[in-house]
Backbone as CSV, one residue per row, in Angstrom:
resi,resn,N_x,N_y,N_z,CA_x,CA_y,CA_z,C_x,C_y,C_z
1,MET,32.792,-26.560,-47.339,32.332,-25.154,-47.209,33.505,-24.292,-46.766
2,SER,33.743,-23.173,-47.423,34.842,-22.301,-47.053,34.522,-21.589,-45.752
3,ASP,35.585,-21.083,-45.074,35.401,-20.350,-43.813,34.483,-19.153,-44.013
4,ALA,34.564,-18.510,-45.182,33.769,-17.306,-45.441,32.278,-17.615,-45.458
5,ARG,31.918,-18.887,-45.750,30.500,-19.229,-45.855,29.962,-19.873,-44.585
6,LYS,30.816,-20.215,-43.648,30.353,-20.849,-42.421,29.548,-19.850,-41.583
7,PRO,28.460,-20.324,-40.932,27.697,-19.422,-40.048,28.575,-18.908,-38.921
8,ASP,28.364,-17.680,-38.551,29.124,-17.062,-37.464,28.234,-17.044,-36.217
9,PRO,28.484,-17.946,-35.242,27.616,-18.008,-34.054,27.594,-16.696,-33.281
10,ALA,28.720,-15.995,-33.231,28.774,-14.731,-32.483,27.857,-13.696,-33.133
11,ARG,27.884,-13.634,-34.462,27.039,-12.674,-35.163,25.559,-13.035,-34.980
12,ARG,25.261,-14.355,-35.037,23.891,-14.805,-34.846,23.411,-14.485,-33.425
13,SER,24.276,-14.689,-32.437,23.925,-14.403,-31.046,23.673,-12.918,-30.840
14,GLU,24.488,-12.076,-31.464,24.315,-10.635,-31.318,23.007,-10.186,-31.970
15,ARG,22.679,-10.773,-33.116,21.399,-10.463,-33.760,20.234,-10.859,-32.855
16,SER,20.331,-12.031,-32.246,19.268,-12.498,-31.344,19.151,-11.582,-30.134
17,ARG,20.281,-11.181,-29.580,20.261,-10.312,-28.397,19.554,-8.995,-28.726
18,HIS,19.914,-8.396,-29.859,19.273,-7.131,-30.261,17.781,-7.331,-30.499
19,ALA,17.423,-8.441,-31.121,16.002,-8.709,-31.388,15.224,-8.844,-30.083
20,ILE,15.813,-9.494,-29.093,15.161,-9.662,-27.789,14.970,-8.318,-27.103
21,LEU,15.997,-7.483,-27.105,15.909,-6.184,-26.435,14.890,-5.282,-27.131
22,GLU,14.885,-5.303,-28.447,13.908,-4.497,-29.186,12.486,-5.015,-28.940
23,ALA,12.331,-6.336,-28.875,11.018,-6.929,-28.618,10.510,-6.540,-27.237
24,ALA,11.398,-6.560,-26.238,10.996,-6.201,-24.876,10.510,-4.760,-24.824
25,ARG,11.269,-3.842,-25.422,10.858,-2.429,-25.431,9.531,-2.241,-26.152
26,ALA,9.383,-2.894,-27.293,8.164,-2.726,-28.087,6.945,-3.260,-27.335
27,LEU,7.068,-4.422,-26.737,5.928,-5.029,-26.047,5.506,-4.214,-24.830
28,ILE,6.473,-3.699,-24.094,6.127,-2.877,-22.930,5.360,-1.639,-23.371
29,GLY,5.788,-1.053,-24.484,5.077,0.106,-25.005,3.672,-0.228,-25.481
30,GLU,3.479,-1.443,-25.982,2.181,-1.828,-26.551,1.179,-2.309,-25.499
31,VAL,1.638,-3.152,-24.566,0.679,-3.788,-23.642,0.957,-3.499,-22.168
32,GLY,2.077,-2.834,-21.873,2.416,-2.562,-20.481,3.245,-3.680,-19.877
33,TYR,4.035,-3.327,-18.873,4.986,-4.269,-18.285,4.300,-5.504,-17.713
34,GLY,3.191,-5.303,-16.993,2.539,-6.413,-16.309,2.080,-7.518,-17.238
35,LYS,1.740,-7.180,-18.485,1.225,-8.170,-19.423,2.319,-8.788,-20.294
36,VAL,3.532,-8.318,-20.146,4.630,-8.859,-20.943,5.209,-10.083,-20.233
37,SER,5.435,-11.142,-20.982,6.055,-12.351,-20.432,7.329,-12.671,-21.209
38,ILE,8.153,-13.511,-20.611,9.351,-13.974,-21.319,8.942,-14.698,-22.600
39,GLU,7.850,-15.462,-22.527,7.374,-16.192,-23.708,7.001,-15.227,-24.828
40,ALA,6.317,-14.122,-24.469,5.915,-13.143,-25.480,7.129,-12.459,-26.095
41,ILE,8.113,-12.134,-25.272,9.340,-11.521,-25.785,10.024,-12.482,-26.753
42,ALA,10.120,-13.747,-26.358,10.768,-14.747,-27.208,10.043,-14.891,-28.541
43,ALA,8.701,-14.932,-28.486,7.928,-15.076,-29.728,8.133,-13.876,-30.644
44,ARG,8.103,-12.663,-30.059,8.286,-11.451,-30.875,9.688,-11.418,-31.477
45,ALA,10.681,-11.884,-30.716,12.074,-11.828,-31.182,12.432,-12.989,-32.099
46,GLY,11.578,-14.021,-32.145,11.869,-15.181,-32.979,12.933,-16.089,-32.400
47,VAL,12.954,-16.198,-31.074,13.923,-17.076,-30.396,13.169,-17.954,-29.399
48,GLY,13.849,-18.965,-28.890,13.276,-19.789,-27.825,13.440,-19.090,-26.487
49,LYS,12.510,-19.350,-25.551,12.606,-18.664,-24.256,13.865,-19.062,-23.497
50,GLN,14.399,-20.268,-23.785,15.642,-20.670,-23.117,16.814,-19.780,-23.543
51,THR,16.737,-19.243,-24.745,17.775,-18.304,-25.188,17.782,-17.078,-24.286
52,ILE,16.588,-16.597,-23.935,16.501,-15.440,-23.043,17.026,-15.797,-21.667
53,TYR,16.600,-16.930,-21.123,17.039,-17.316,-19.774,18.536,-17.620,-19.708
54,ARG,19.139,-17.924,-20.855,20.584,-18.159,-20.860,21.346,-16.857,-20.606
55,TRP,20.743,-15.723,-21.023,21.426,-14.434,-20.901,20.917,-13.575,-19.746
56,TRP,19.654,-13.750,-19.356,19.064,-12.898,-18.313,18.293,-13.739,-17.311
57,PRO,18.382,-13.414,-16.021,17.704,-14.216,-14.999,16.223,-13.892,-14.825
58,SER,15.774,-12.749,-15.350,14.397,-12.337,-15.084,13.926,-11.355,-16.150
59,LYS,12.621,-11.122,-16.165,12.047,-10.129,-17.077,12.608,-8.739,-16.769
60,GLY,12.736,-8.421,-15.481,13.287,-7.124,-15.096,14.685,-6.909,-15.644
61,ALA,15.495,-7.974,-15.641,16.866,-7.866,-16.162,16.860,-7.607,-17.665
62,VAL,15.913,-8.217,-18.382,15.809,-7.968,-19.824,15.432,-6.510,-20.071
63,VAL,14.469,-6.014,-19.292,14.031,-4.625,-19.447,15.196,-3.673,-19.176
64,PHE,15.954,-3.942,-18.105,17.097,-3.090,-17.787,18.094,-3.076,-18.941
65,GLU,18.401,-4.251,-19.461,19.364,-4.333,-20.570,18.836,-3.601,-21.800
66,SER,17.517,-3.649,-22.009,16.947,-2.977,-23.179,17.101,-1.465,-23.067
67,ILE,17.015,-0.952,-21.844,17.210,0.487,-21.629,18.688,0.833,-21.731
68,LEU,19.520,-0.023,-21.161,20.960,0.209,-21.225,21.444,0.225,-22.672
69,ALA,20.827,-0.603,-23.506,21.225,-0.656,-24.914,20.953,0.652,-25.635
70,LEU,20.028,1.461,-25.101,19.762,2.776,-25.687,20.843,3.783,-25.313
71,SER,21.696,3.401,-24.378,22.732,4.314,-23.877,24.090,3.633,-23.963
72,GLN,24.467,3.237,-25.156,25.703,2.475,-25.327,26.933,3.233,-24.834
73,ASP,26.931,4.547,-24.971,28.090,5.319,-24.506,28.238,5.212,-23.004
74,VAL,27.105,5.167,-22.288,27.164,5.025,-20.835,27.769,3.686,-20.480
75,GLU,27.315,2.633,-21.175,27.803,1.297,-20.885,29.308,1.227,-21.092
76,GLY,29.816,1.968,-22.081,31.240,1.965,-22.339,32.019,2.890,-21.430
77,GLY,31.321,3.596,-20.540,32.002,4.463,-19.596,32.516,5.749,-20.213
78,GLU,31.987,6.129,-21.383,32.530,7.277,-22.090,31.579,8.473,-22.103
79,VAL,30.550,8.435,-21.266,29.597,9.530,-21.263,30.244,10.792,-20.700
80,ALA,29.916,11.924,-21.274,30.410,13.206,-20.773,29.369,14.275,-21.074
81,LEU,29.213,15.193,-20.147,28.305,16.309,-20.369,29.004,17.378,-21.192
82,PRO,28.236,18.181,-21.929,28.867,19.250,-22.710,29.566,20.238,-21.795
83,ASP,30.678,20.771,-22.266,31.420,21.773,-21.493,31.882,22.870,-22.439
84,THR,31.008,23.867,-22.600,31.336,25.003,-23.458,31.974,26.130,-22.659
85,GLY,32.060,25.930,-21.342,32.522,26.992,-20.463,31.374,27.787,-19.863
86,ASP,30.164,27.568,-20.352,28.968,28.259,-19.857,28.103,27.216,-19.148
87,LEU,28.200,27.165,-17.817,27.505,26.127,-17.054,25.992,26.189,-17.268
88,GLU,25.433,27.386,-17.227,23.980,27.516,-17.375,23.507,26.960,-18.716
89,ALA,24.179,27.327,-19.784,23.784,26.851,-21.117,23.944,25.337,-21.219
90,ASP,25.033,24.816,-20.675,25.270,23.378,-20.756,24.219,22.599,-19.975
91,LEU,23.893,23.058,-18.765,22.894,22.361,-17.962,21.507,22.442,-18.596
92,LYS,21.182,23.578,-19.181,19.869,23.693,-19.831,19.774,22.750,-21.034
93,LEU,20.853,22.598,-21.761,20.860,21.661,-22.888,20.606,20.241,-22.394
94,VAL,21.304,19.848,-21.328,21.174,18.495,-20.787,19.794,18.274,-20.184
95,MET,19.292,19.243,-19.426,17.999,19.077,-18.767,16.850,19.066,-19.773
96,ARG,16.963,19.877,-20.822,15.934,19.837,-21.871,15.916,18.470,-22.545
97,ALA,17.093,17.911,-22.809,17.176,16.589,-23.435,16.624,15.508,-22.503
98,THR,16.911,15.642,-21.206,16.410,14.667,-20.232,14.894,14.730,-20.143
99,ALA,14.336,15.938,-20.079,12.885,16.096,-20.022,12.232,15.526,-21.280
100,ALA,12.828,15.780,-22.431,12.271,15.263,-23.684,12.305,13.744,-23.711
101,GLU,13.382,13.158,-23.188,13.488,11.706,-23.152,12.390,11.104,-22.273
102,PHE,12.193,11.665,-21.081,11.163,11.145,-20.184,9.756,11.346,-20.760
103,ALA,9.570,12.363,-21.578,8.263,12.621,-22.183,8.010,11.758,-23.418
104,ASP,9.036,11.097,-23.918,8.925,10.276,-25.124,8.288,8.928,-24.766
105,PRO,7.132,8.593,-25.351,6.481,7.317,-25.022,7.379,6.099,-25.226
106,ALA,8.313,6.176,-26.174,9.201,5.043,-26.423,10.122,4.776,-25.235
107,PHE,10.446,5.828,-24.466,11.273,5.672,-23.272,10.429,5.509,-22.019
108,ASP,9.287,6.178,-21.993,8.497,6.244,-20.766,8.100,4.876,-20.242
109,ALA,7.514,4.044,-21.087,7.012,2.747,-20.626,8.120,1.846,-20.083
110,PRO,9.235,1.640,-20.820,10.273,0.778,-20.258,10.948,1.360,-19.019
111,ILE,11.087,2.691,-18.947,11.717,3.275,-17.768,10.808,3.124,-16.551
112,ARG,9.508,3.294,-16.742,8.575,3.064,-15.628,8.627,1.606,-15.177
113,ALA,8.686,0.683,-16.134,8.767,-0.734,-15.795,10.033,-1.036,-15.007
114,LEU,11.145,-0.471,-15.456,12.403,-0.686,-14.743,12.336,-0.106,-13.336
115,THR,11.743,1.067,-13.191,11.615,1.691,-11.874,10.835,0.784,-10.928
116,MET,9.765,0.177,-11.399,8.979,-0.743,-10.583,9.816,-1.935,-10.140
117,GLU,10.613,-2.466,-11.058,11.424,-3.633,-10.727,12.520,-3.295,-9.730
118,ILE,13.123,-2.114,-9.888,14.210,-1.703,-8.993,13.724,-1.603,-7.553
119,VAL,12.486,-1.137,-7.376,11.918,-0.998,-6.028,11.897,-2.342,-5.309
120,ASN,11.634,-3.419,-6.066,11.439,-4.737,-5.455,12.602,-5.704,-5.624
121,ASP,13.642,-5.302,-6.329,14.740,-6.222,-6.635,16.080,-5.559,-6.308
122,PRO,16.623,-5.811,-5.102,17.881,-5.171,-4.698,19.044,-5.470,-5.647
123,ASP,19.089,-6.685,-6.209,20.182,-7.024,-7.130,20.097,-6.179,-8.400
124,LEU,18.889,-6.017,-8.911,18.706,-5.194,-10.101,19.013,-3.736,-9.794
125,ALA,18.623,-3.289,-8.598,18.928,-1.910,-8.187,20.439,-1.684,-8.165
126,ALA,21.176,-2.673,-7.663,22.640,-2.547,-7.604,23.229,-2.503,-9.015
127,GLN,22.714,-3.343,-9.914,23.182,-3.320,-11.304,22.887,-1.982,-11.965
128,TYR,21.677,-1.468,-11.708,21.284,-0.192,-12.275,22.244,0.907,-11.837
129,HIS,22.571,0.929,-10.542,23.480,1.965,-10.050,24.884,1.785,-10.623
130,GLU,25.348,0.546,-10.675,26.720,0.291,-11.134,26.896,0.576,-12.621
131,ARG,25.918,0.190,-13.429,26.101,0.237,-14.875,25.496,1.455,-15.556
132,LEU,24.529,2.126,-14.900,23.882,3.245,-15.573,23.870,4.506,-14.719
133,ALA,23.190,4.461,-13.575,23.046,5.677,-12.762,24.388,6.170,-12.235
134,GLY,25.224,5.252,-11.757,26.522,5.648,-11.199,27.411,6.363,-12.209
135,PRO,27.657,5.759,-13.386,28.476,6.449,-14.397,27.882,7.781,-14.841
136,LEU,26.543,7.850,-14.959,25.922,9.113,-15.331,26.163,10.173,-14.267
137,ASP,25.987,9.807,-12.991,26.206,10.769,-11.908,27.652,11.244,-11.876
138,GLU,28.592,10.349,-12.118,30.003,10.743,-12.116,30.292,11.724,-13.251
139,ALA,29.680,11.510,-14.412,29.854,12.443,-15.539,29.283,13.813,-15.192
140,LYS,28.112,13.809,-14.550,27.503,15.080,-14.146,28.379,15.802,-13.138
141,LYS,28.916,15.060,-12.169,29.747,15.697,-11.141,31.073,16.198,-11.712
142,ALA,31.587,15.513,-12.726,32.812,15.995,-13.376,32.564,17.364,-13.999
143,ARG,31.389,17.532,-14.630,31.060,18.837,-15.216,30.888,19.896,-14.135
144,LEU,30.264,19.516,-13.020,30.070,20.472,-11.925,31.397,20.848,-11.278
145,ARG,32.319,19.899,-11.171,33.647,20.219,-10.609,34.378,21.224,-11.499
146,ALA,34.246,21.053,-12.822,34.858,22.017,-13.744,34.263,23.404,-13.526
147,ALA,32.955,23.449,-13.248,32.305,24.734,-12.983,32.795,25.338,-11.674
148,GLN,33.048,24.500,-10.685,33.611,25.003,-9.421,34.989,25.617,-9.666
149,GLU,35.805,24.936,-10.450,37.157,25.429,-10.730,37.110,26.739,-11.511
150,ALA,36.050,26.920,-12.304,35.903,28.150,-13.091,35.209,29.255,-12.301
151,GLY,34.844,28.980,-11.051,34.184,29.984,-10.223,32.712,30.189,-10.537
152,GLN,32.108,29.242,-11.269,30.690,29.356,-11.633,29.770,28.643,-10.648
153,LEU,30.351,27.889,-9.752,29.606,27.143,-8.746,30.385,27.258,-7.441
154,ALA,29.673,27.357,-6.332,30.346,27.521,-5.041,31.354,26.401,-4.814
155,ALA,32.538,26.779,-4.352,33.610,25.796,-4.169,33.255,24.741,-3.130
156,ASP,32.405,25.095,-2.170,32.044,24.140,-1.114,30.705,23.464,-1.365
157,ALA,30.160,23.601,-2.566,28.863,22.989,-2.872,28.973,21.467,-2.813
158,ASP,28.002,20.845,-2.177,27.895,19.383,-2.137,27.315,18.950,-3.490
159,LEU,28.130,18.307,-4.306,27.708,18.011,-5.681,26.568,16.998,-5.741
160,ASP,26.508,16.081,-4.780,25.372,15.163,-4.734,24.076,15.938,-4.474
161,LEU,24.165,16.936,-3.604,22.991,17.747,-3.307,22.602,18.607,-4.515
162,VAL,23.585,19.127,-5.228,23.301,19.890,-6.445,22.503,19.026,-7.422
163,LEU,22.936,17.779,-7.613,22.222,16.888,-8.534,20.821,16.570,-8.029
164,ASP,20.673,16.411,-6.718,19.334,16.160,-6.157,18.398,17.332,-6.435
165,VAL,18.890,18.543,-6.201,18.052,19.732,-6.413,17.703,19.884,-7.895
166,LEU,18.648,19.544,-8.761,18.443,19.713,-10.200,17.492,18.663,-10.778
167,TYR,17.698,17.391,-10.417,16.982,16.297,-11.075,15.751,15.790,-10.333
168,SER,15.734,15.865,-9.015,14.632,15.243,-8.270,13.257,15.804,-8.629
169,PRO,13.097,17.136,-8.792,11.769,17.626,-9.185,11.304,17.073,-10.538
170,LEU,12.231,16.930,-11.474,11.863,16.384,-12.778,11.415,14.941,-12.629
171,HIS,12.171,14.147,-11.854,11.800,12.748,-11.652,10.453,12.634,-10.954
172,ARG,10.208,13.495,-9.986,8.939,13.452,-9.261,7.782,13.800,-10.203
173,ARG,7.953,14.841,-10.995,6.892,15.246,-11.924,6.618,14.131,-12.927
174,TRP,7.673,13.494,-13.394,7.504,12.377,-14.334,6.809,11.196,-13.658
175,LEU,7.298,10.814,-12.467,6.772,9.641,-11.780,5.297,9.795,-11.444
176,HIS,4.920,10.985,-10.975,3.536,11.219,-10.547,2.650,11.780,-11.663
177,ARG,3.245,12.019,-12.836,2.507,12.616,-13.967,1.799,13.903,-13.520
178,SER,2.524,14.707,-12.742,1.897,15.873,-12.113,2.010,17.148,-12.934
179,GLY,2.687,17.089,-14.079,2.800,18.276,-14.916,3.594,17.953,-16.166
180,PRO,3.563,18.847,-17.143,4.276,18.601,-18.399,5.790,18.741,-18.230
181,LEU,6.515,17.947,-18.987,7.983,17.997,-18.962,8.443,18.833,-20.155
182,THR,8.316,20.132,-20.000,8.582,21.068,-21.096,10.006,21.613,-21.026
183,PRO,10.488,22.184,-22.127,11.783,22.858,-22.085,11.803,23.992,-21.059
184,GLU,10.681,24.694,-20.911,10.607,25.798,-19.940,10.766,25.283,-18.516
185,TYR,10.175,24.132,-18.238,10.319,23.531,-16.902,11.771,23.123,-16.659
186,ALA,12.395,22.532,-17.667,13.805,22.138,-17.548,14.679,23.361,-17.272
187,ASP,14.430,24.449,-17.999,15.201,25.676,-17.783,14.997,26.217,-16.370
188,ALA,13.748,26.160,-15.875,13.456,26.677,-14.538,14.212,25.893,-13.468
189,LEU,14.350,24.584,-13.660,15.100,23.780,-12.684,16.572,24.197,-12.649
190,VAL,17.126,24.475,-13.807,18.523,24.950,-13.859,18.637,26.302,-13.163
191,ASP,17.704,27.212,-13.431,17.755,28.546,-12.816,17.696,28.450,-11.293
192,VAL,16.786,27.651,-10.773,16.654,27.495,-9.317,17.925,26.903,-8.711
193,THR,18.462,25.877,-9.371,19.666,25.212,-8.852,20.851,26.170,-8.830
194,LEU,21.029,26.928,-9.890,22.177,27.833,-9.940,22.016,28.981,-8.941
195,ARG,20.804,29.441,-8.717,20.601,30.472,-7.686,21.010,29.943,-6.314
196,ALA,20.753,28.670,-6.087,21.066,28.078,-4.789,22.547,27.813,-4.583
197,PHE,23.274,27.536,-5.661,24.642,27.038,-5.492,25.720,27.899,-6.163
198,ARG,25.332,29.029,-6.738,26.376,29.908,-7.281,27.141,30.555,-6.126
199,PRO,28.401,30.933,-6.362,29.176,31.587,-5.296,28.600,32.961,-4.937
């Protein structure tokens, strides 16, 4: 058999990994996190459960990886917020996209499942911060620092606090299902934040 016809284990492994992550997301959306098992994920993906355990230590870790796979740019450390020079317009674009993502059923179920796991699993929480939340926050703060340099944001503004004021109400509304995640709501959060932190 020529080299060109030999099976490529790396390609096969990557196909299996993608199938597992897609299966995990799909099952959580269909039956909810509590009813999903490693066995069910393996069956949906067409792999043995030992294949899953070889790559991930727990169901929560599979769910986290499935969400991370939706944000490949973040994983590569290349995420950046738009910078048109207009902070208000850029933040409204980002916040509208964030609200739409949280309102999307395809994202909602796995993100809720991951949130539940993070509460109870310190190791997973640390991975989440290191690989997803941390890089995202740094990208957001880089955009805010540019706004400070341009005089659009107070020079002494605590950027962690700016992000808390901007994002925490959206997360709370999503978590408690206390109201719609509309573009108008996203815009209002930007308006309130900029009123608080403009020079």
